[in-house]
N, C-alpha and C positions, 0 to 999 in steps of 0.2 A: 492373422495379420499382426505384425509387430508394431508397438507404439513408436511414433516418430520422435518422442521426447528423449532428449539426451542432455547431459550436463558434463562439461569438461572444465577442470581447473587448469588454466593455461600458465599461470605464474603466481608466485606468492612473494609478498614483501612483508616480513614479519609474520603477522597472522592475517593481514589484508590479502584478499584473493582477487585475481583477475580471471574471469571465466566466460563461458559461453553456454547459453541455453539454446537448444534446438527444438523447435515445436512444429506442429503441422502448418502453422501460418508464418513461419520464418524464424530467424535467429534473434536472440537478445544477448547483447554484450553485457556482462556484469562486472562490477556492481551496477544495478539498474534501479531507476525510480519509475514507478507506475502512477501516472495521473489517475485520479479516482473518477470513474464514470458510473456512479451508483445505479442510476436508473436508465442506463443505456446511453448516457451522454456525459461527457466532461463539461460541466456547466459553462455555458456561454461560448464554447469553442467547437468548431467543426473538425471532423477527422483530418481534413487537409491542413488545417492550422496546426493540429497536434503533430502531424508528420513534419511540417516545416520547423516546428519548435524543437524537434529532436526526439520525440517520444517514440519508443519502439514497442511498448506493451502497455495496456491499460487495464483497469480493474472495473468489474461490475459486481452487482450484489444480488444474491439469490433471493433473499427475503423481499426486497423491494420489487424486483422484476417479476417474481411470482405473483405479487399482488396486482401489479400494473405494468404492462398490459396482460400478463399471464405467460407462463413459460411454454404452455402448449401452443398458444398463438404464435409466439416467437419461433418455435420449432416448425410450425406449419408454414411460416414465411421464410424458412431457409436457415434459421439459426441467428444467434446474436450478431455475428460478424456481418451477415448480409443485412439484417434488420437495421443496424446503425451505420452501415457502410464503412466499417473499420476493417481493413484487410490484414492488419498485423495480429500478433498474439493477444489473447485476452485471458486474464485470471479472474475467476469469480470467487468471492468470499461466500461462505456457507450460510450466513445468517447468524453465526455465532456471536458476532459483535452486537447484534441486536438483543441477544440475551442479556447483555450488559446495558446497552443504551436505552432499551425499552423495558427495563426491569419493572416499573410500576404497572405495566399493562400485560404482564405475562406470568404464567405459572410453569414450573419445571419439575420433572421427575425423571426416573430412569428411562421411561419410554421416549420422552422428547420434550418439546416446549409447545405450549399453547399461548398464542398471542391474541390480544384484542386489536384488530387492525387499527392503525393510526389514521386510516382513511375514513372508515365507516363503522368501526367497532365490531366488525364481523369476526367470528372465531377462525383463527388460522393455526393449524397444527403443523409443526415442523419436527419431524423425526430424522434420525440419521439417514434412513432409506429415502425419505422424501427429499431431503437436501441434496442427495446424490442424483435422484431422478430429475429434479429441477435443473441442476447444472448440466446433466446429460442432454436435456431438452435445449438448453441455451447453447450447448456446443462449444463451451470455452475450452481453451487449450490446457489450462490448469484449473482444476477444481479443488476445493478445500473440504476437509472433513468437518462435520458439525462438532462444535466444542462448547464447553461452558466457560465463560470469561468472567470471573469474579472481580469486583472492584478492589483496589488497594485498601488494605486495612481489614479485609475479611478474616474472621477468626480461623486459626489454623485447622481446627477440626472440620469446618466447612470447606476450607481450601483443599484439604485432602480429599474430601468427598467429591469436589468438583474435578480434581485430577483423576480420580478413579472413574468418574462418569465420562470424562473426556476420552480416556483410554478405551472404555467399553464402546463408546459411540464410534471411535475410530475403527475398531474391529468390525462393527456393523456396516460402516461406510465402505470399508474395504471389501466386505462380502457382497455388498449391493452393487458395486461399481462394475460396469460392463464395457464402456467405450474404450476401445484400444487406441484411439487417436487423442485421448485426453489423459493427462497425468493427474493423479490424486495425491495431494499433499496432506500430511498430518499436522496437527497444531499442538505444540507443547504448552501446557499451563503450569501454574504453580506460584504465581506472583513473584515476589522477591525471595521466597523460601528456596534456597539452593538445593536442599535435600529433596523437596518435592519436585523441583524442576528435574533433578537427576532421575528420580523415580519415574516420572512421566516420560522423559526422553528415552530411557532404557527400554521401557515397555513398548513405545512406539517404534523404536529402531528395530526391535525384534520382529515387528510386523513388516519391515522392509518396504517402506513407501519410497517413491522416487524423489521426494523432497520433503522438507520439514520447515514449519514456521514456528516462530516464537510469538505466541499471543499473550494477552494479559499484561502488556506494557502500555505506558501512557494512559493509565486508567486511575490516576490519582497519586502515584508515587512521584518523587522529585526527579529531575534529570540526573542528579548525582546518584540516587538510589538505583535508577535504571542502568546508568553507565557501570556502576560497580557490579551489577549482576550479569550484564550482557556477555562479557568475555568468558566467564565461567559457563554460562548457559550454552553459548555457541560451542564450547569445547565438548559438550555432551553429545553433539550431533556428528554424523559421519562426515569425514573430510571429502568424500567423493560425491556428496549430494548437495543440492542448493539449499541455502539457509535464508529464510525470509522473515524479516522483522515487520510485524503487522501494525499499521496505523501510526508509525513514528516517522516524523518528517521535518523537524526543524533541521536546517542545514548543519548546525553544530552536532546534533544528535546523530545524524547520518554519518558524519565523519568519525565519530567515536565508535559507532556500530561497525563501520567498515574496518576500522582498526581491530575490532574484536573478531572479524571473520565473517561478517554478514554480507550477503550477496544481493538481496532484493528488498525494496522498500515501497510503501505506498502511504499517502497522506492527503487530506483535503486542503492543507494549508495553502498551496500555491493559488488555488482557485477561490477558496473561502476568503482568504485575506485579500486577494485581488478584487473580489466583489466589494470589499470594505475599504478600498482605497489605500491598501498597504502593499508596497512593492518590495521585493527582495532584490538586493544588489550585492555585488562583491564587496562593497564598503559598509554594508549594513542595511537596515530597513529604511524606507522612505514613506512617510505618511502624506499622501497627496492632498488631503483636505487642508493641510497647514497653509497659512497665508503666505509663508515664505516662497511658495512655488507659484504665486499668482502671476508674476512677471518673468518667470524663468524661461528663457528661450531654448535651453538645452534639453537633451533627451534624458531619460532616466539614467542611462549609462552611455558614455560616449563611445565605448568600444563594443557595445552589445549588438549582435547581428540580427536581433529579432525584428519583426515587422513594426512593432510599436516604437522601438527606439530609432529605427531608420526613418520613420515618417512623422513622429509627433513629439511635441515639446512637453516639458513638465507643466508649463502654463496651460496648455490645452487640456491635459489630463486633469489638472486641478479644476478647470472650468467644467469639464464633463461631470465630475462628481458634485460640484456645487450646484449644477443645474439639474442634477438627478437624471442624467442621460444614460441610457443603457450601454452605450458604446464604451464608457469609462471602465466598468467592470470587465468587459470583454478584453479591452486592450491591456489592462494591467494583469489580468489572469494569463493572457498570452505571454506577456513578458515573464511572469513568474514561472510558468511551466518551462519556458525556454531557459531561464536562469538555472532551474533545477537540473535540466538535461545537460547544460554546459558544465555544471558542477560534477555530474557523474562522469562526463567525458574527461574532465581534468583529473578526477580521482583515478580513472582507469589509466590515463597517461602516466600519472605519478607512480602507480604500482608497477607498470611496465618498465619504468625507468629506475625502479628501486629507490624512490625518494618520497614515498608516501608519508613517512613520519614528519619530514620537513614541510611538506605541503600542508598536512593537517595542522601543524603548529603555526604556520604562517596565517592560515585561514582563521583559526580560533583567536589569534591575536588581534585580527581585524574585526571580528564579529562579536564584540563584547555585548552588543544589544541582544544577541541571540543566545547567550550563555545561561 
């Protein structure tokens, strides 16, 4: 049986790319943003709301879902799509980011990673083979190889060791992967060291994965350092394969990454900031706890088609947060996801029309608060 996964570059504008991913659960137009559903839910939002907001693909997490409720339970109940009632494509992270984010509670060697569960302290072992097996049980459309994600500022000697370990783990993931309806992506590490990024990229490209991610960004470096490295790092990857920048999601960073030739993005910002009363708009950020919104009868954005903007005022949203009502985080998260999806739609239109550079410049000029 041949894998249903396919990627096509439909048009280029400079180094920005317009493309299409085809998966077992439908197509994804790229550049694309993936809302983060770490534990089988995009926090506060239903699958129907996500569809109406414009999301076509979401992200889940291997480590968290293996702990709770368990990947075998999810497999027994028909896989992650059925379990969470999401009918579109799903990408699952391998747990490699938790190697970075849960560093105080884990040990690592060439065999794999051993965590102390953040839930109950139990021992959790994650090897490349186990990471693949969990994702095959989840049934995601795109699975990720296990990698080591070092923080910014890691000594070069250890950074090189992490790159070599990431390459070896990718080889083991590739050997362990069996599902023909699931694409396995490799992850390039190397921090902002371009020589190590090139070394890692070349080794992974020789293994011929169907897609490649750039990991190890947004882990302590400045936006300027990340932007300077991205275009070079993207050039190391095959032109006919999708390129995924992991965990990066400020709108200004997305624009710069698209300009570098990146196709896929994920980030918790739309929902995390939404839960904390911060809305993203085409004019910049809006902090809804500020008293200036207490009597404002207007929507977050007058021309926004999302449910929140069509039905509720800034005054009402301000009230919900001041009253600590749970509807506030839901409504602002819904608006933020919609805004990100509209941003990606406008990016694709600009690339198609050959005017991406002008579109990017106009957006960045407006978004000084995001720079």
